[in-house]
Residue frames as a rotation matrix with the C-alpha (Angstrom) as fourth column:
MET 1
0.578 0.816 0.000 0.00
0.816 -0.578 0.000 0.00
0.000 0.000 -1.000 0.00
GLY 2
0.098 -0.528 0.844 1.05
0.499 -0.708 -0.500 3.58
0.861 0.470 0.194 -0.49
LEU 3
-0.827 -0.457 -0.326 1.98
0.529 -0.440 -0.725 6.37
0.188 -0.772 0.606 1.83
LEU 4
0.425 0.871 -0.247 -0.50
0.905 -0.406 0.125 8.43
0.008 -0.276 -0.961 3.75
SER 5
-0.208 -0.498 0.842 0.01
0.552 -0.770 -0.319 12.12
0.807 0.399 0.435 3.18
ALA 6
-0.555 -0.051 -0.830 0.18
0.776 -0.391 -0.495 15.00
-0.300 -0.919 0.257 5.61
CYS 7
0.515 0.761 0.395 -2.27
0.819 -0.572 0.034 17.86
0.251 0.306 -0.918 5.75
THR 8
0.207 -0.504 -0.839 0.15
0.396 -0.741 0.543 20.72
-0.895 -0.444 0.046 5.43
GLY 9
0.891 0.192 0.412 0.97
0.452 -0.276 -0.848 23.21
-0.049 0.942 -0.333 2.75
ASN 10
0.545 -0.720 -0.429 4.45
-0.162 -0.593 0.789 24.37
-0.822 -0.361 -0.440 3.66
ALA 11
-0.387 -0.741 0.548 6.19
0.430 0.381 0.818 22.58
-0.815 0.553 0.172 0.81
ASP 12
0.144 0.538 0.831 3.63
0.989 -0.046 -0.142 23.84
-0.038 0.842 -0.538 -1.69
LYS 13
0.956 0.294 0.000 4.13
0.294 -0.956 0.029 27.41
0.009 -0.027 -1.000 -0.58
GLY 14
0.334 -0.914 0.230 7.91
0.373 -0.096 -0.923 27.24
0.866 0.394 0.309 -0.57
THR 15
0.442 -0.169 0.881 8.22
-0.738 -0.626 0.250 27.97
0.509 -0.761 -0.402 3.14
ASP 16
-0.675 -0.713 -0.190 10.35
-0.393 0.565 -0.726 26.26
0.625 -0.415 -0.661 5.73
SER 17
0.182 0.820 -0.543 8.22
0.117 0.530 0.840 23.67
0.976 -0.217 0.000 7.55
ASN 18
-0.214 -0.312 -0.926 9.99
0.933 0.217 -0.288 24.54
0.291 -0.925 0.244 10.81
THR 19
-0.986 -0.102 0.133 8.82
0.073 -0.976 -0.203 28.15
0.151 -0.190 0.970 10.68
GLN 20
-0.149 0.977 -0.156 5.55
0.918 0.195 0.346 28.88
0.369 -0.091 -0.925 12.39
ALA 21
-0.441 0.148 0.885 3.75
-0.208 -0.976 0.060 32.05
0.873 -0.158 0.462 13.26
PRO 22
-0.953 0.114 -0.280 2.90
0.303 0.321 -0.898 32.05
-0.012 -0.940 -0.340 16.97
ILE 23
-0.217 0.954 0.205 -0.81
0.223 -0.156 0.962 32.07
0.950 0.255 -0.179 17.68
GLU 24
-0.747 -0.005 0.665 -2.15
-0.562 -0.529 -0.636 33.97
0.355 -0.849 0.392 20.65
ASN 25
-0.089 0.830 0.551 -5.46
-0.849 0.226 -0.478 32.13
-0.521 -0.510 0.685 20.79
THR 26
-0.934 -0.357 0.004 -5.07
-0.315 0.830 0.461 28.47
-0.168 0.429 -0.887 19.87
ALA 27
-0.392 0.861 0.325 -8.77
0.385 0.474 -0.792 27.78
-0.836 -0.185 -0.517 20.36
ASN 28
0.442 0.571 -0.692 -9.71
-0.358 -0.595 -0.720 30.27
-0.822 0.566 -0.059 17.65
ALA 29
-0.370 -0.649 -0.665 -7.04
-0.895 0.059 0.441 28.92
-0.247 0.758 -0.603 15.32
VAL 30
-0.936 0.061 0.346 -8.42
0.085 0.995 0.054 25.42
-0.341 0.080 -0.937 15.66
ASP 31
-0.046 0.999 -0.020 -12.02
0.339 -0.003 -0.941 26.62
-0.940 -0.050 -0.338 15.31
GLU 32
0.166 0.068 -0.984 -11.16
-0.723 -0.670 -0.168 28.53
-0.671 0.739 -0.062 12.14
HIS 33
-0.800 -0.528 -0.283 -9.94
-0.586 0.591 0.554 25.26
-0.125 0.609 -0.783 10.65
ALA 34
-0.499 0.668 0.552 -13.26
0.130 0.687 -0.715 23.54
-0.857 -0.285 -0.430 11.32
GLY 35
0.487 0.863 0.135 -15.21
0.180 0.052 -0.982 22.66
-0.855 0.503 -0.130 8.24
HIS 36
-0.006 -0.502 -0.865 -12.47
-0.864 -0.432 0.257 23.33
-0.503 0.749 -0.431 5.72
ASN 37
0.629 0.193 0.753 -12.33
0.131 0.928 -0.348 20.89
-0.766 0.318 0.558 2.89
HIS 38
0.227 -0.567 -0.791 -9.53
-0.941 -0.336 -0.029 20.23
-0.249 0.752 -0.611 0.49
ALA 39
0.925 0.148 -0.350 -8.70
-0.289 0.872 -0.395 17.28
0.247 0.467 0.849 -1.65
PRO 40
0.635 -0.755 0.164 -5.72
0.389 0.495 0.777 15.03
-0.668 -0.430 0.608 -0.94
GLY 41
-0.021 -0.763 0.646 -2.61
1.000 -0.012 0.018 16.62
-0.006 0.646 0.763 -2.33
GLU 42
0.382 0.171 0.908 -3.85
0.266 -0.961 0.069 20.17
0.885 0.215 -0.413 -1.87
GLY 43
-0.617 -0.747 -0.248 -1.95
0.481 -0.109 -0.870 22.10
0.623 -0.656 0.426 0.73
HIS 44
0.676 0.672 0.304 -3.24
0.144 -0.525 0.839 23.54
0.723 -0.523 -0.452 3.96
ASP 45
-0.291 -0.919 0.266 -0.92
-0.050 -0.263 -0.964 25.29
0.955 -0.294 0.030 6.33
HIS 46
0.695 0.516 -0.501 -1.72
0.415 0.281 0.865 23.82
0.588 -0.809 -0.019 9.75
ALA 47
-0.157 -0.856 -0.493 1.68
0.964 -0.025 -0.265 25.01
0.214 -0.517 0.829 11.00
ALA 48
-0.783 -0.128 0.609 0.56
0.135 -0.990 -0.034 28.63
0.607 0.056 0.793 10.69
GLU 49
0.169 0.966 0.194 -2.61
-0.156 -0.168 0.973 27.92
0.973 -0.195 0.122 12.67
VAL 50
0.989 0.137 0.054 -1.21
-0.081 0.202 0.976 26.44
0.123 -0.970 0.211 15.86
LYS 51
0.164 -0.973 0.163 2.18
-0.903 -0.215 -0.372 26.59
0.397 -0.086 -0.914 17.49
PRO 52
0.569 0.117 -0.814 3.34
-0.058 0.993 0.102 22.98
0.820 -0.011 0.572 17.88
ALA 53
0.783 -0.347 0.517 4.69
-0.537 0.043 0.842 21.66
-0.315 -0.937 -0.153 21.16
ALA 54
-0.174 -0.968 -0.178 8.12
-0.966 0.133 0.223 20.05
-0.193 0.211 -0.958 21.11
GLN 55
-0.733 -0.056 -0.678 6.82
-0.292 0.926 0.240 16.51
0.614 0.374 -0.695 21.47
ALA 56
0.414 0.892 -0.180 4.12
-0.277 0.312 0.909 14.34
0.867 -0.326 0.376 22.97
PRO 57
0.211 -0.327 0.921 4.57
-0.977 -0.107 0.186 13.59
0.037 -0.939 -0.342 26.69
ALA 58
-0.667 -0.594 -0.450 6.40
-0.562 0.798 -0.220 10.38
0.490 0.106 -0.865 27.59
THR 59
-0.858 0.492 -0.150 3.56
0.474 0.645 -0.599 9.45
-0.198 -0.586 -0.786 29.95
LEU 60
-0.380 0.803 0.460 -0.06
0.488 -0.248 0.837 10.01
0.785 0.543 -0.298 28.95
PRO 61
-0.978 0.059 0.201 -1.52
-0.192 -0.632 -0.751 12.81
0.083 -0.773 0.629 31.09
ASP 62
-0.451 0.893 -0.009 -5.04
0.559 0.274 -0.782 12.88
-0.696 -0.358 -0.623 32.47
PHE 63
-0.968 0.226 -0.106 -7.64
-0.224 -0.598 0.770 14.01
0.111 0.769 0.629 29.97
THR 64
-0.310 0.926 0.216 -11.39
0.167 0.277 -0.946 14.15
-0.936 -0.257 -0.240 29.43
PHE 65
-0.922 0.181 -0.343 -12.95
-0.372 -0.160 0.914 13.41
0.110 0.970 0.215 26.05
TYR 66
-0.193 0.933 0.304 -16.55
-0.581 0.141 -0.801 12.48
-0.790 -0.332 0.515 25.24
ILE 67
-0.678 0.062 0.732 -17.80
0.480 0.792 0.378 9.52
-0.557 0.607 -0.567 23.21
LEU 68
-0.957 0.229 -0.176 -19.41
-0.288 -0.704 0.649 11.11
0.025 0.672 0.740 20.18
LYS 69
-0.520 0.795 -0.313 -22.48
0.037 0.387 0.921 8.89
0.853 0.468 -0.231 20.04
SER 70
0.156 0.618 -0.770 -23.32
0.780 0.401 0.480 8.81
0.605 -0.676 -0.420 23.76
GLY 71
0.434 -0.059 0.899 -21.66
-0.293 -0.953 0.079 11.83
0.852 -0.298 -0.431 25.36
ILE 72
0.955 -0.118 -0.272 -20.11
0.294 0.488 0.822 9.56
0.036 -0.865 0.501 28.02
LYS 73
0.632 -0.771 0.086 -16.84
-0.772 -0.614 0.163 10.86
-0.073 -0.170 -0.983 29.47
VAL 74
0.809 -0.540 -0.231 -13.62
0.462 0.828 -0.319 8.99
0.364 0.151 0.919 28.70
SER 75
0.731 -0.622 0.279 -10.51
-0.681 -0.651 0.334 9.59
-0.026 -0.434 -0.900 30.76
LYS 76
-0.217 -0.922 -0.320 -7.08
-0.825 0.348 -0.444 8.03
0.521 0.168 -0.837 31.21
ALA 77
-0.536 0.049 0.843 -8.57
-0.684 0.560 -0.467 5.75
-0.495 -0.827 -0.267 33.89
ASP 78
0.515 0.844 0.152 -10.84
-0.536 0.455 -0.712 4.17
-0.670 0.285 0.686 31.25
LEU 79
0.242 -0.490 -0.837 -7.98
-0.924 0.147 -0.353 2.95
0.296 0.859 -0.417 29.04
SER 80
0.887 0.058 -0.458 -6.98
-0.045 0.998 0.039 -0.69
0.459 -0.014 0.888 28.78
THR 81
0.426 -0.780 0.458 -4.21
-0.825 -0.129 0.550 -1.95
-0.370 -0.612 -0.699 31.03
THR 82
0.262 -0.303 0.916 -3.56
0.115 0.953 0.282 -4.93
-0.958 0.031 0.284 28.75
LYS 83
0.163 -0.224 0.961 -3.15
0.967 0.229 -0.111 -3.45
-0.195 0.947 0.254 25.27
ASN 84
-0.826 -0.563 0.005 -1.97
0.540 -0.791 0.288 -0.36
-0.158 0.240 0.958 23.41
SER 85
0.387 0.865 -0.320 -4.12
0.630 -0.502 -0.593 2.73
-0.673 0.028 -0.739 23.07
ALA 86
-0.645 -0.559 0.521 -3.66
0.758 -0.383 0.528 4.63
-0.095 0.736 0.671 19.80
PHE 87
0.195 0.647 -0.737 -4.94
0.392 -0.740 -0.547 8.20
-0.899 -0.182 -0.398 19.59
LEU 88
-0.470 -0.245 0.848 -5.56
0.882 -0.163 0.442 9.70
0.030 0.956 0.293 16.16
LEU 89
-0.166 0.369 -0.915 -6.10
0.251 -0.881 -0.401 13.45
-0.954 -0.296 0.054 16.27
PHE 90
-0.618 0.022 0.786 -7.96
0.781 0.130 0.611 14.41
-0.089 0.991 -0.098 13.12
ASP 91
-0.589 0.500 -0.634 -9.93
-0.408 -0.862 -0.301 17.10
-0.697 0.081 0.712 11.35
PRO 92
0.071 0.709 0.702 -13.03
0.337 0.645 -0.686 15.80
-0.939 0.285 -0.193 9.52
GLY 93
0.893 0.327 -0.309 -12.45
-0.124 -0.482 -0.868 18.13
-0.432 0.813 -0.390 6.57
CYS 94
0.034 -0.973 -0.229 -8.81
-0.819 -0.158 0.551 17.14
-0.572 0.169 -0.802 6.09
GLY 95
0.653 0.225 -0.724 -8.37
-0.702 0.540 -0.465 14.93
0.286 0.811 0.510 3.02
HIS 96
-0.319 -0.869 -0.378 -5.28
-0.541 0.495 -0.680 13.31
0.778 -0.013 -0.628 4.53
CYS 97
-0.663 0.217 0.716 -7.18
-0.655 0.296 -0.696 12.37
-0.363 -0.930 -0.054 7.69
GLN 98
0.462 0.878 -0.124 -9.87
-0.793 0.345 -0.502 10.91
-0.398 0.330 0.856 5.46
GLN 99
0.282 -0.453 -0.846 -7.25
-0.662 0.546 -0.513 8.82
0.694 0.705 -0.146 3.60
GLU 100
-0.770 -0.611 0.184 -5.91
-0.536 0.464 -0.705 7.40
0.345 -0.641 -0.685 6.86
ALA 101
-0.275 0.753 0.597 -9.39
-0.716 0.253 -0.650 6.48
-0.641 -0.607 0.470 8.06
VAL 102
0.654 0.504 -0.564 -10.18
-0.756 0.440 -0.484 4.70
0.004 0.743 0.669 4.78
ALA 103
-0.087 -0.785 -0.613 -6.87
-0.580 0.540 -0.609 2.81
0.810 0.303 -0.503 4.90
LEU 104
-0.831 -0.170 0.530 -7.49
-0.552 0.372 -0.746 1.73
-0.070 -0.913 -0.403 8.49
GLU 105
0.168 0.972 0.161 -11.05
-0.828 0.228 -0.512 0.72
-0.535 -0.048 0.844 7.58
LYS 106
0.539 -0.017 -0.842 -9.64
-0.693 0.559 -0.455 -1.59
0.478 0.829 0.290 4.87
ASN 107
-0.354 -0.785 -0.508 -7.30
-0.189 0.592 -0.784 -3.16
0.916 -0.182 -0.358 7.44
ILE 108
0.263 0.583 0.768 -9.78
-0.847 -0.242 0.474 -3.56
0.462 -0.775 0.430 10.28
ALA 109
0.895 0.095 -0.436 -8.80
0.033 0.960 0.277 -7.21
0.445 -0.262 0.856 10.85
SER 110
0.025 -0.984 -0.176 -5.23
0.586 0.157 -0.795 -6.14
0.810 -0.083 0.581 11.66
LEU 111
-0.464 -0.172 0.869 -6.37
-0.337 -0.873 -0.352 -3.75
0.819 -0.456 0.347 14.39
LYS 112
0.447 0.778 -0.440 -8.10
0.076 0.457 0.886 -6.13
0.891 -0.430 0.145 16.82
ASN 113
0.296 -0.417 -0.859 -5.36
0.894 0.438 0.095 -6.02
0.336 -0.796 0.503 19.45
VAL 114
-0.858 -0.509 -0.071 -5.23
0.506 -0.810 -0.297 -2.26
0.093 -0.291 0.952 19.93
ASP 115
0.199 0.895 -0.398 -7.76
0.841 -0.365 -0.400 0.27
-0.503 -0.256 -0.825 21.19
LEU 116
-0.624 -0.350 0.698 -8.18
0.718 -0.610 0.336 3.09
0.308 0.711 0.632 18.69
TYR 117
0.121 0.610 -0.783 -9.37
0.723 -0.595 -0.351 6.53
-0.680 -0.524 -0.513 19.74
PHE 118
-0.319 -0.091 0.944 -10.21
0.804 -0.553 0.218 8.96
0.502 0.828 0.249 16.95
VAL 119
-0.045 0.211 -0.977 -10.19
0.809 -0.566 -0.159 12.40
-0.587 -0.797 -0.145 18.58
SER 120
-0.413 -0.054 0.909 -11.45
0.707 -0.649 0.282 15.67
0.575 0.759 0.306 17.10
MET 121
-0.709 0.133 -0.692 -12.23
0.445 -0.677 -0.586 19.13
-0.546 -0.724 0.421 18.41
ASN 122
-0.947 0.320 0.017 -14.53
-0.163 -0.527 0.834 19.92
0.276 0.787 0.552 15.49
ASP 123
-0.268 0.946 0.183 -18.30
-0.962 -0.254 -0.098 20.17
-0.046 -0.202 0.978 15.47
PRO 124
-0.457 0.104 0.883 -19.89
-0.294 0.920 -0.261 16.82
-0.839 -0.379 -0.389 16.37
ALA 125
0.677 0.736 0.016 -22.00
-0.196 0.201 -0.960 16.86
-0.709 0.647 0.281 13.19
LEU 126
0.467 -0.603 -0.646 -18.82
-0.861 -0.145 -0.487 17.06
0.200 0.784 -0.587 11.11
ILE 127
-0.572 -0.683 0.455 -17.22
-0.780 0.624 -0.045 14.24
-0.253 -0.381 -0.889 13.10
LEU 128
-0.006 0.675 0.738 -20.32
-0.157 0.728 -0.667 12.07
-0.988 -0.120 0.101 12.60
GLY 129
0.842 0.290 -0.454 -20.24
-0.450 -0.084 -0.889 12.76
-0.296 0.953 0.059 8.86
PHE 130
-0.063 -0.962 -0.266 -16.57
-0.986 0.102 -0.134 11.76
0.156 0.254 -0.955 8.80
MET 131
-0.538 -0.096 0.837 -17.38
-0.480 0.851 -0.211 8.46
-0.693 -0.516 -0.504 10.52
LYS 132
0.406 0.825 0.393 -20.23
-0.073 0.458 -0.886 7.61
-0.911 0.330 0.247 8.18
SER 133
0.843 -0.051 -0.535 -18.29
-0.530 -0.250 -0.810 8.52
-0.093 0.967 -0.238 5.04
PHE 134
0.216 -0.916 -0.339 -14.81
-0.796 0.036 -0.604 7.19
0.565 0.400 -0.721 5.74
MET 135
-0.830 -0.550 -0.092 -14.97
-0.385 0.684 -0.620 4.58
0.404 -0.479 -0.780 8.50
PRO 136
0.089 0.982 0.166 -18.49
-0.847 -0.013 0.531 3.15
0.524 -0.188 0.831 8.86
LYS 137
0.612 0.094 -0.785 -17.35
0.141 0.964 0.226 -0.33
0.778 -0.249 0.577 9.96
LEU 138
-0.392 -0.878 -0.276 -14.32
0.526 0.032 -0.850 0.80
0.754 -0.478 0.449 11.94
GLY 139
-0.618 0.194 0.762 -16.36
-0.502 -0.843 -0.192 3.40
0.605 -0.501 0.619 13.81
ASN 140
0.463 0.855 0.234 -18.62
-0.793 0.282 0.539 0.63
0.395 -0.435 0.809 15.10
ALA 141
0.055 -0.525 -0.849 -15.86
0.089 0.850 -0.520 -1.82
0.994 -0.047 0.094 16.07
ASP 142
0.803 0.321 -0.502 -15.66
0.460 0.203 0.865 -2.82
0.380 -0.925 0.016 19.74
ASN 143
0.168 -0.852 -0.495 -12.10
0.924 -0.038 0.380 -1.54
-0.342 -0.522 0.781 20.10
VAL 144
-0.670 -0.349 0.655 -12.70
0.619 -0.750 0.233 1.86
0.410 0.561 0.719 18.43
GLU 145
0.194 0.697 -0.691 -14.12
0.834 -0.488 -0.258 5.02
-0.516 -0.526 -0.676 19.96
VAL 146
-0.246 -0.175 0.953 -14.71
0.665 -0.746 0.034 8.32
0.706 0.642 0.300 18.20
LEU 147
-0.020 0.091 -0.996 -14.25
0.965 -0.259 -0.043 11.07
-0.262 -0.962 -0.083 20.74
PHE 148
0.524 0.244 0.816 -15.23
0.429 -0.903 -0.006 14.71
0.736 0.353 -0.578 20.86
ASP 149
-0.344 -0.720 -0.602 -12.66
0.934 -0.198 -0.297 16.92
0.094 -0.665 0.741 22.59
LYS 150
0.493 0.705 0.509 -14.94
0.665 -0.683 0.302 19.80
0.561 0.190 -0.806 23.53
THR 151
0.944 -0.180 -0.278 -12.52
0.101 -0.644 0.758 21.30
-0.315 -0.743 -0.590 26.08
GLN 152
0.726 -0.676 -0.123 -9.46
-0.344 -0.203 -0.917 20.99
0.595 0.708 -0.380 23.83
ASP 153
0.775 -0.422 0.470 -7.65
-0.344 0.343 0.874 18.72
-0.530 -0.839 0.121 26.30
PHE 154
0.728 -0.523 0.442 -5.64
0.669 0.685 -0.290 17.13
-0.151 0.507 0.848 23.51
ILE 155
0.349 -0.626 0.697 -3.84
0.472 -0.525 -0.708 20.29
0.809 0.577 0.112 22.43
SER 156
0.520 -0.149 0.841 -3.57
-0.613 -0.751 0.246 21.69
0.594 -0.644 -0.482 25.95
LYS 157
0.596 -0.230 0.770 -2.37
-0.667 0.393 0.633 18.52
-0.448 -0.890 0.081 27.70
ILE 158
0.631 -0.321 0.706 -1.02
0.374 0.924 0.086 16.06
-0.680 0.209 0.703 25.15
HIS 159
-0.497 -0.846 0.194 0.32
0.557 -0.140 0.819 17.72
-0.665 0.515 0.541 22.00
ILE 160
0.523 0.526 -0.671 -0.31
-0.294 -0.627 -0.721 20.34
-0.800 0.575 -0.174 19.35
PRO 161
0.187 -0.481 0.857 0.63
0.716 0.664 0.216 18.69
-0.672 0.573 0.469 16.07
ASN 162
-0.502 -0.451 -0.738 2.30
-0.254 -0.739 0.624 20.42
-0.827 0.501 0.256 13.18
GLN 163
-0.716 0.261 -0.647 0.44
-0.631 0.154 0.760 18.24
0.299 0.953 0.054 10.69
PHE 164
0.030 0.775 0.631 -2.75
-0.671 0.484 -0.562 16.17
-0.741 -0.406 0.534 10.54
PRO 165
0.800 0.579 -0.161 -3.46
-0.098 0.391 0.915 13.35
0.592 -0.716 0.370 10.95
ALA 166
-0.221 -0.829 0.513 -1.42
-0.821 -0.126 -0.557 13.02
0.527 -0.544 -0.653 14.13
ASN 167
0.597 0.372 -0.711 -0.97
-0.097 0.913 0.397 9.58
0.797 -0.168 0.581 15.73
TYR 168
-0.235 -0.605 0.761 0.13
-0.902 -0.156 -0.402 8.70
0.362 -0.781 -0.509 19.27
VAL 169
0.372 0.298 -0.879 0.53
-0.057 0.953 0.299 5.15
0.926 -0.061 0.372 20.60
TYR 170
-0.135 -0.334 0.933 0.62
-0.958 -0.196 -0.209 4.61
0.252 -0.922 -0.293 24.35
GLY 171
-0.631 -0.187 -0.753 1.30
-0.100 0.982 -0.160 1.20
0.769 -0.026 -0.638 25.93
PRO 172
0.287 0.785 -0.550 -0.78
0.462 0.390 0.797 -0.45
0.839 -0.482 -0.250 28.65
ASP 173
-0.082 -0.435 -0.896 1.50
0.994 -0.096 -0.045 1.27
-0.066 -0.895 0.441 31.19
GLY 174
0.805 0.494 -0.327 0.60
0.470 -0.869 -0.155 4.72
-0.361 -0.029 -0.932 29.82
LYS 175
-0.058 -0.917 -0.395 4.07
0.067 -0.398 0.915 5.26
-0.996 0.026 0.085 28.33
LEU 176
0.591 0.216 -0.777 4.51
-0.667 -0.411 -0.622 6.69
-0.454 0.886 -0.099 24.83
LYS 177
0.247 -0.462 0.852 5.61
0.356 0.861 0.363 3.99
-0.901 0.214 0.378 22.38
ALA 178
-0.601 -0.395 0.694 5.39
0.785 -0.133 0.604 5.92
-0.146 0.909 0.391 19.11
SER 179
0.354 0.729 -0.586 4.10
0.340 -0.684 -0.645 9.16
-0.871 0.029 -0.490 17.65
TRP 180
-0.746 -0.531 0.403 4.12
0.581 -0.221 0.784 10.72
-0.327 0.818 0.473 14.21
GLU 181
0.057 0.719 -0.693 2.39
-0.110 -0.685 -0.720 13.36
-0.992 0.118 0.040 12.20
GLY 182
0.216 0.120 -0.969 1.31
-0.882 -0.401 -0.246 13.20
-0.418 0.908 0.019 8.60
GLU 183
0.426 0.002 -0.905 2.73
-0.799 0.469 -0.375 10.81
0.424 0.883 0.201 6.05
LYS 184
-0.456 -0.550 0.699 3.31
-0.740 0.671 0.045 7.16
-0.493 -0.497 -0.714 6.96
ASN 185
-0.646 0.166 -0.745 2.84
-0.472 0.681 0.561 3.87
0.600 0.713 -0.361 5.11
ILE 186
0.322 0.898 0.301 -0.33
-0.828 0.113 0.549 2.14
0.459 -0.426 0.780 6.33
ASN 187
0.562 -0.185 -0.806 1.59
0.248 0.967 -0.049 -1.07
0.789 -0.173 0.590 7.05
GLU 188
-0.595 -0.803 -0.026 3.96
0.346 -0.227 -0.910 0.90
0.725 -0.551 0.413 9.28
VAL 189
-0.360 0.576 0.734 0.98
-0.770 -0.628 0.115 2.54
0.527 -0.523 0.669 10.99
ILE 190
0.681 0.675 -0.282 -0.58
-0.446 0.689 0.572 -0.83
0.581 -0.264 0.770 11.77
ALA 191
0.163 -0.718 -0.677 2.77
0.531 0.642 -0.553 -2.24
0.832 -0.269 0.486 12.97
ALA 192
-0.754 -0.463 0.466 3.26
-0.072 -0.647 -0.759 0.74
0.653 -0.606 0.455 15.30
PHE 193
0.054 0.865 0.499 -0.26
-0.853 -0.221 0.474 0.39
0.520 -0.451 0.725 16.70
ASN 194
0.850 0.382 -0.363 0.34
-0.235 0.891 0.388 -3.29
0.472 -0.245 0.847 17.47
LYS 195
-0.017 -0.971 -0.240 3.97
0.000 0.240 -0.971 -3.13
1.000 -0.017 -0.004 18.67
């Protein structure tokens, strides 16, 4: 299978991907991104919208997200103590996030031994549309939750990515095993989730 692309436009615009404009109000920057839609391969400069943190924390901090379909709170205490937990921070309108969801949907059988958490800060209606369009089977799997981050815990406590989709794999002990942003071969993604 091919590579998954990153939702960023720095290369297309001829700018240095390590250069970001600081944002005073991260919440507004993220909200302004909500609902955008661009096709895979088209650039979008996420780096100019949010100032990325250096790296994801080595130990998963406490957080509160909400299951999209039920509104039930999910916190660190709810995670499995026997298998990996993979968090995928996504934007429903990002073509590259859509590609990753479709690729994971096609490989659902290879994902049984990991808990997957798709996390978004966008409008719940957009997140639901994303699920129905790009991951209808995966979104209903027993080991997959689609979470709404209404208080922006992800970017305030875990990490502000430079590119979407952003993936973070934590072991049963809550320690970071792998993280990456943007482009990655789907076979490597699945291997990292299961390692």
